[in-house]
C-alpha positions in Angstrom: 11.9 22.0 41.3 12.8 18.5 42.4 16.4 17.4 41.9 16.9 14.5 39.6 19.4 11.9 40.8 21.7 10.2 38.2 20.4 6.7 37.4 24.0 5.6 36.4 25.9 6.4 39.6 23.0 7.2 42.1 25.1 10.0 43.6 25.1 13.0 41.3 22.4 15.5 40.4 21.3 15.8 36.8 21.6 19.3 35.4 20.3 20.7 32.1 23.1 21.3 29.5 23.1 22.3 25.9 26.6 21.1 24.9 26.3 17.3 24.6 28.3 16.3 21.5 27.3 13.2 19.5 29.2 11.9 16.5 28.0 9.8 13.6 30.5 8.9 10.8 32.5 12.1 11.3 29.5 14.4 11.6 29.1 16.1 15.0 25.8 17.1 16.6 25.4 19.4 19.5 22.4 18.5 21.6 20.5 19.5 24.7 20.1 17.1 27.6 21.2 16.4 31.2 24.6 15.7 32.7 25.4 14.1 36.0 27.4 16.4 38.3 29.2 13.4 39.8 30.0 10.9 37.1 29.5 13.0 33.9 27.1 10.6 32.3 24.9 12.4 29.7 21.3 11.8 29.0 19.2 12.9 26.0 15.4 13.2 25.9 13.6 11.1 23.4 12.6 14.3 21.6 16.2 15.5 21.3 17.4 12.0 20.2 14.7 11.9 17.5 15.7 15.3 16.3 19.3 14.2 15.8 18.2 11.0 14.0 15.9 13.0 11.7 18.9 15.3 10.8 21.2 12.3 10.3 18.6 10.7 8.0 18.4 13.8 5.9 22.2 13.7 5.6 22.1 10.1 4.6 23.9 8.9 7.7 21.1 6.9 9.4 19.0 4.0 8.4 20.9 3.0 5.3 24.2 1.2 4.8 26.9 3.8 5.4 29.9 2.0 3.9 29.6 -0.1 0.7 32.7 -1.9 -0.6 33.2 -1.4 -4.3 36.2 -1.8 -6.7 37.4 1.0 -8.9 37.8 0.2 -12.6 40.3 1.6 -15.1 39.3 3.3 -18.3 41.3 4.9 -21.0 40.6 8.4 -19.6 40.7 7.7 -15.8 39.3 5.7 -13.0 35.6 4.7 -12.8 33.5 4.2 -9.6 30.1 2.5 -10.3 27.2 3.6 -8.1 25.2 0.6 -6.8 21.7 0.2 -8.2 20.0 0.5 -4.7 21.6 3.9 -4.2 20.8 4.9 -7.7 17.2 4.1 -7.2 16.8 5.6 -3.8 18.5 8.9 -5.0 16.5 8.8 -8.3 19.7 9.1 -10.3 19.4 9.1 -14.1 23.1 9.1 -15.0 23.1 12.7 -16.3 23.7 14.4 -12.9 26.7 16.7 -12.3 28.7 16.0 -9.2 31.3 17.7 -7.1 34.1 15.4 -5.9 36.2 16.5 -2.9 39.2 14.8 -1.4 39.0 14.6 2.4 42.3 13.6 3.9 44.3 10.7 2.4 41.6 8.0 2.1 38.2 9.7 1.7 36.2 11.1 -1.2 33.0 13.2 -0.8 30.6 13.1 -3.8 27.9 15.7 -3.9 25.1 16.1 -6.5 25.0 19.6 -7.9 21.7 19.1 -9.8 18.5 17.3 -8.6 
């Protein structure tokens, strides 16, 4: 098998690896690809990159706005967060869904639908 030379440094050889770590919005993906023995540069195939993008889309991390700025409102019984209409429509929300709300660290909330 012919050795592949690194296009980044031109010195090292590209070897197959299965431990390339990619991160999107706090989610980590372990991918297959090639790594240079000299400079450490990592390369993913188009197929492997597309696989990661497909998973990220299913998780809602790719292709849509990831962070929307909203203001919380006070009500007599607590604090209210309004869901933007574009998210409501894309997720087919009716307003009757049950959700799980988890606190992640000091500044993040995770909201998950329990019914579809």
